[in-house]
Wavefront OBJ file of the C-alpha trace (Angstrom):
o trace
v -28.844 -0.011 33.561
v -25.882 2.278 34.341
v -23.535 -0.693 34.061
v -25.007 -1.681 30.704
v -24.693 1.881 29.406
v -21.055 1.951 30.477
v -20.375 -1.265 28.550
v -22.177 0.041 25.464
v -20.210 3.288 25.601
v -16.915 1.445 25.998
v -17.634 -0.754 22.948
v -18.727 2.236 20.876
v -15.612 4.274 21.701
v -13.265 1.299 21.238
v -14.669 0.275 17.842
v -14.955 3.813 16.499
v -11.616 4.938 17.919
v -12.990 8.273 19.018
v -14.962 9.739 21.896
v -16.465 12.303 19.555
v -17.586 9.735 16.974
v -19.159 7.553 19.647
v -20.893 10.559 21.192
v -22.279 11.642 17.800
v -23.598 8.139 17.155
v -25.490 8.167 20.461
v -26.518 11.806 20.343
v -24.800 12.897 23.563
v -21.896 15.179 24.454
v -18.358 13.700 24.367
v -17.988 14.622 28.037
v -20.796 12.224 28.921
v -19.039 9.377 27.110
v -15.850 10.270 28.966
v -17.582 10.142 32.351
v -19.066 6.737 31.560
v -15.625 5.374 30.689
v -14.105 6.870 33.841
v -16.827 5.263 35.949
v -16.338 1.893 34.248
v -12.562 1.900 34.775
v -12.992 3.002 38.385
v -15.520 0.251 39.046
v -13.294 -2.410 37.472
v -10.088 -1.038 38.921
v -8.237 -1.394 35.618
v -7.231 0.870 32.739
v -9.074 -0.079 29.550
v -8.182 2.792 27.220
v -5.256 5.124 26.770
v -6.710 8.497 25.788
v -4.679 11.337 24.307
v -5.767 14.440 22.423
v -4.987 12.708 19.127
v -6.085 9.097 19.509
v -7.543 6.380 21.684
v -5.926 2.968 22.013
v -6.892 -0.145 23.928
v -4.738 -1.530 26.707
v -4.085 -5.272 26.835
v -6.873 -5.620 29.374
v -9.118 -3.417 27.273
v -8.677 -5.602 24.182
v -9.661 -8.730 26.077
v -12.568 -6.957 27.768
v -13.831 -5.585 24.430
v -14.424 -9.064 22.989
v -16.307 -10.131 26.121
v -18.428 -6.968 26.058
v -19.315 -7.375 22.378
v -20.413 -10.948 22.976
v -22.464 -9.976 26.059
v -24.177 -7.081 24.309
v -25.025 -9.246 21.319
v -26.462 -11.957 23.567
v -28.471 -9.306 25.398
v -29.833 -7.869 22.129
v -30.713 -11.333 20.848
v -32.456 -12.160 24.130
v -34.567 -9.015 23.834
v -35.317 -9.697 20.188
v -36.477 -13.226 20.928
v -39.288 -11.954 23.145
v -40.129 -8.797 21.170
v -43.179 -8.490 18.979
v -42.694 -10.447 15.789
v -39.535 -12.082 17.133
v -37.192 -9.269 15.987
v -37.364 -5.715 17.293
v -34.648 -3.218 16.470
v -34.241 0.085 18.275
v -31.834 2.992 18.608
v -30.484 5.563 16.171
v -29.182 4.591 12.730
v -26.774 6.970 10.954
v -26.433 6.366 7.207
v -24.421 8.109 4.491
v -24.707 7.748 0.719
v -23.618 9.529 -2.496
v -25.834 12.528 -3.203
v -27.364 11.519 -6.541
v -27.767 7.840 -5.763
v -28.950 8.593 -2.243
v -31.695 10.947 -3.397
v -33.100 8.361 -5.797
v -32.451 4.997 -4.209
v -31.792 5.424 -0.478
v -33.950 8.295 0.786
v -37.253 6.839 -0.527
v -36.549 3.559 1.274
v -36.054 5.022 4.737
v -39.757 5.659 5.476
v -40.518 2.105 4.315
v -37.849 0.708 6.644
v -39.249 2.724 9.562
v -42.708 1.314 8.921
v -41.195 -2.082 9.683
v -39.073 -0.916 12.645
v -40.858 1.906 14.434
v -38.373 2.065 17.325
v -35.477 2.978 15.021
v -34.702 6.635 14.316
v -32.597 7.472 11.251
v -30.266 10.227 10.077
v -29.293 10.271 6.384
v -26.255 12.186 5.120
v -25.940 12.718 1.361
v -22.447 13.643 0.220
v -20.223 12.892 -2.753
v -17.079 12.920 -0.622
v -15.844 9.606 0.783
v -17.050 9.803 4.382
v -14.906 8.300 7.146
v -17.786 6.288 8.563
v -15.977 5.022 11.660
v -14.297 8.318 12.479
v -17.461 10.360 11.926
v -19.808 8.045 13.772
v -21.796 6.505 10.924
v -23.242 3.011 11.178
v -23.439 2.271 7.455
v -22.520 3.778 4.093
v -23.965 2.987 0.692
v -21.280 3.223 -1.982
v -21.235 2.769 -5.741
v -18.164 1.611 -7.669
v -15.098 -0.496 -7.123
v -14.264 -0.971 -3.450
v -10.653 -0.230 -2.454
v -8.947 -2.445 0.090
v -9.713 -1.159 3.563
v -10.525 -2.180 7.101
v -14.236 -1.773 6.347
v -16.667 -4.613 5.756
v -18.665 -4.423 2.525
v -21.708 -6.330 1.285
v -22.388 -6.273 -2.444
v -26.084 -5.587 -2.926
v -26.429 -5.116 -6.684
v -24.484 -4.695 -9.904
v -23.990 -1.329 -11.536
v -22.978 -0.750 -15.144
v -22.105 2.434 -16.973
v -23.477 3.090 -20.420
v -23.140 5.780 -23.073
v -26.553 7.341 -23.621
v -28.102 10.081 -25.722
v -31.563 11.187 -26.768
v -33.099 9.742 -29.942
v -33.220 13.263 -31.413
v -29.493 13.842 -30.852
v -28.628 10.544 -32.537
v -30.893 11.310 -35.501
v -29.181 14.659 -35.971
v -25.576 13.585 -35.381
v -25.439 9.852 -36.055
v -24.467 6.984 -33.764
v -20.890 6.101 -32.715
v -19.875 2.588 -33.706
v -16.689 2.284 -31.621
v -15.353 4.122 -28.551
v -12.853 5.974 -30.760
v -15.780 7.484 -32.680
v -16.713 9.502 -29.573
v -14.072 12.062 -30.521
v -16.459 13.191 -33.291
v -19.406 13.749 -30.935
v -20.415 16.172 -28.183
v -19.483 14.314 -25.000
v -20.779 15.540 -21.656
v -18.025 14.883 -19.129
v -17.335 15.454 -15.466
v -14.849 18.246 -14.910
v -13.624 16.800 -11.612
v -14.530 13.376 -10.288
v -12.100 11.016 -8.613
v -13.912 7.941 -9.901
v -13.502 9.020 -13.529
v -9.967 10.384 -13.613
v -9.023 7.607 -16.027
v -11.921 8.387 -18.350
v -14.820 6.317 -19.626
v -14.278 2.540 -19.451
v -14.935 0.205 -22.377
v -14.379 -3.481 -23.090
v -12.695 -4.019 -26.452
v -11.236 -7.023 -28.292
v -7.734 -7.710 -27.133
v -4.867 -7.857 -29.574
v -3.745 -11.453 -29.355
v -0.214 -12.158 -28.234
v 1.416 -14.676 -30.561
v 3.076 -16.249 -27.554
v -0.335 -16.657 -25.865
v -2.957 -17.145 -28.606
v -5.493 -18.487 -26.085
v -5.245 -15.511 -23.750
v -8.106 -13.244 -22.724
v -10.282 -12.263 -25.680
v -11.024 -8.744 -24.419
v -9.616 -6.025 -22.197
v -10.862 -2.878 -20.505
v -9.562 0.416 -21.882
v -10.178 3.983 -20.729
v -11.083 6.734 -23.150
v -10.950 10.408 -22.166
v -13.495 12.212 -24.321
v -13.604 15.926 -24.902
v -16.729 18.000 -25.209
v -18.011 21.539 -25.483
v -19.479 21.456 -21.949
v -18.370 19.826 -18.718
v -19.583 20.015 -15.136
v -18.549 18.729 -11.714
v -22.135 17.642 -10.955
v -23.392 14.410 -12.492
v -27.039 15.435 -12.235
v -26.350 18.454 -14.433
v -24.739 16.191 -17.054
v -27.783 13.960 -16.887
v -30.097 16.920 -17.423
v -27.995 18.183 -20.345
v -28.100 14.740 -21.903
v -31.899 14.570 -21.562
v -32.079 18.001 -23.199
v -30.263 16.618 -26.244
v -26.893 18.351 -25.872
v -24.714 15.274 -26.328
v -23.638 11.812 -25.191
v -23.115 11.070 -21.504
v -21.608 8.109 -19.649
v -24.066 7.331 -16.883
v -24.792 4.573 -14.395
v -27.624 2.145 -15.048
v -29.246 3.118 -11.735
v -29.661 6.596 -13.182
v -30.806 5.884 -16.736
v -32.465 2.448 -16.851
v -35.977 3.846 -16.422
v -35.376 6.502 -19.091
v -33.987 3.943 -21.540
v -37.054 1.783 -20.925
v -39.326 4.794 -21.511
v -37.503 5.701 -24.738
v -36.275 9.091 -23.527
v -32.666 7.901 -23.803
v -30.952 5.363 -26.040
v -27.904 3.323 -25.042
v -25.049 3.334 -27.570
v -21.870 1.269 -27.735
v -23.546 -1.356 -25.533
v -21.367 -4.111 -26.977
v -18.359 -2.238 -25.584
v -19.792 -1.704 -22.073
v -17.240 -2.514 -19.371
v -18.013 -5.249 -16.813
v -20.231 -4.059 -13.966
v -18.925 -2.792 -10.673
v -21.039 -2.937 -7.532
v -23.394 -1.152 -5.192
v -22.291 -1.865 -1.632
v -23.350 -1.479 1.974
v -20.232 -0.646 3.987
v -19.805 -0.629 7.746
v -16.948 -0.599 10.263
v -15.019 -3.798 10.815
v -16.395 -5.443 13.920
v -17.736 -8.818 14.912
v -21.120 -7.769 16.244
v -23.291 -5.358 14.296
v -26.255 -3.740 16.043
v -29.517 -5.372 15.082
v -30.774 -2.178 13.424
v -27.738 -2.141 11.088
v -28.106 -5.816 10.174
v -31.791 -5.346 9.406
v -31.094 -2.206 7.321
v -28.458 -3.990 5.222
v -30.770 -6.989 4.732
v -33.608 -4.628 3.759
v -31.439 -2.857 1.168
v -30.125 -6.087 -0.281
v -33.618 -7.559 -0.608
v -35.029 -4.363 -2.155
v -32.193 -3.905 -4.638
v -32.409 -7.545 -5.709
v -35.984 -7.151 -6.989
v -35.929 -7.397 -10.813
v -38.164 -4.365 -11.414
v -36.759 -2.077 -8.720
v -34.402 -0.057 -10.917
v -36.811 0.295 -13.837
v -39.614 1.466 -11.553
v -37.633 4.317 -10.012
v -38.353 7.884 -11.161
l 1 2 3 4 5 6 7 8 9 10 11 12 13 14 15 16 17 18 19 20 21 22 23 24 25 26 27 28 29 30 31 32 33 34 35 36 37 38 39 40 41 42 43 44 45 46 47 48 49 50 51 52 53 54 55 56 57 58 59 60 61 62 63 64 65 66 67 68 69 70 71 72 73 74 75 76 77 78 79 80 81 82 83 84 85 86 87 88 89 90 91 92 93 94 95 96 97 98 99 100 101 102 103 104 105 106 107 108 109 110 111 112 113 114 115 116 117 118 119 120 121 122 123 124 125 126 127 128 129 130 131 132 133 134 135 136 137 138 139 140 141 142 143 144 145 146 147 148 149 150 151 152 153 154 155 156 157 158 159 160 161 162 163 164 165 166 167 168 169 170 171 172 173 174 175 176 177 178 179 180 181 182 183 184 185 186 187 188 189 190 191 192 193 194 195 196 197 198 199 200 201 202 203 204 205 206 207 208 209 210 211 212 213 214 215 216 217 218 219 220 221 222 223 224 225 226 227 228 229 230 231 232 233 234 235 236 237 238 239 240 241 242 243 244 245 246 247 248 249 250 251 252 253 254 255 256 257 258 259 260 261 262 263 264 265 266 267 268 269 270 271 272 273 274 275 276 277 278 279 280 281 282 283 284 285 286 287 288 289 290 291 292 293 294 295 296 297 298 299 300 301 302 303 304 305 306 307 308 309 310 311 312 313 314 315
C-alpha cells in the first residue's frame, strides 16, 4: 500500500505541477507529499522530479515513469471497479469549482444527488466568479459558462447557453418594447459595472451589410452594443433582482431566466437578434487518465443538463 500511495502522490504532483496543489487535493500537508516522493526516488534510485521553490519539473526518467504510473493506476482502478458493487464504484475526494450564481442554482443542488449514487466520494464545492487555476489550486473539475479560451485544459461541452434581453411585463407596458438593439438607448438598461465577460457589451446578431464583391457572403454578423442605464452593479444576481422588480431591461443567461419567462414573470425582447449560443462546460486538467470519480461526475452533469425540462424546472 505504501508503494501504491507513493505512485499516486508522484502522479498527482507531476500532473498538477505543485506539491501544495497535490497536497490540497488529497487533504494532507505538503511535507507528507514531499516525504512520499523522497521515499519513491530513494527506492528507485533515480531522480524523477526537479523541485525548486518556484516550480517542479519532470526529469527525462520522470516523464517516462509518469506515463507508466498513469496506466498502472488506471488499470488498478478499473480492476477494482469491475468487482465493486454495481460494476462501478468511485471513491476519494472530489474538488469542484463553479461560478457563484450558476453554481448556487445548477451545481450545488446536484451534489447530494451525485453522492446518493456514489457514497464513497466526498465533495468540496468552491463558488467563485474569478477564473480559478484548477490545476495550480488542486481542483479536479470546474464548471464554466461562456466561450472557452485556448488553454491546456480539457473541456466537455455539456449544454448550450444563450443570453437574452428580458424585462417584466409591467415595465414593457409602461415604457414600450425595443424593436432593434439600437432602441435600447431609449430604455433603462441594467448593466454590469465590471465583468470581464461583458467588456465588449451586449451581443446581438444583426443582418450584415452585403459586400458588392461578395453578394453571397454571410447574411448576419454579431455586433456588441454597450448600453447605458441609471443603475449598474458588479453582481449579476442584483441585476436580476432589479429586473424582476421592474426597474429596466437586463441581458441575462437562459439558465437564469428560462423558468421566469415560462412563468410569465419576465418577457424576452429582441429575441430575433439574440446572438448564437455559447456553452456550459466541464473543465479539467489535461491528462490522459481521469480518476473514476471525475469521469462519473462529468457524465452525471452532462446527462442531467441534457434533460429537456431541467432548466425550466429550476427555481
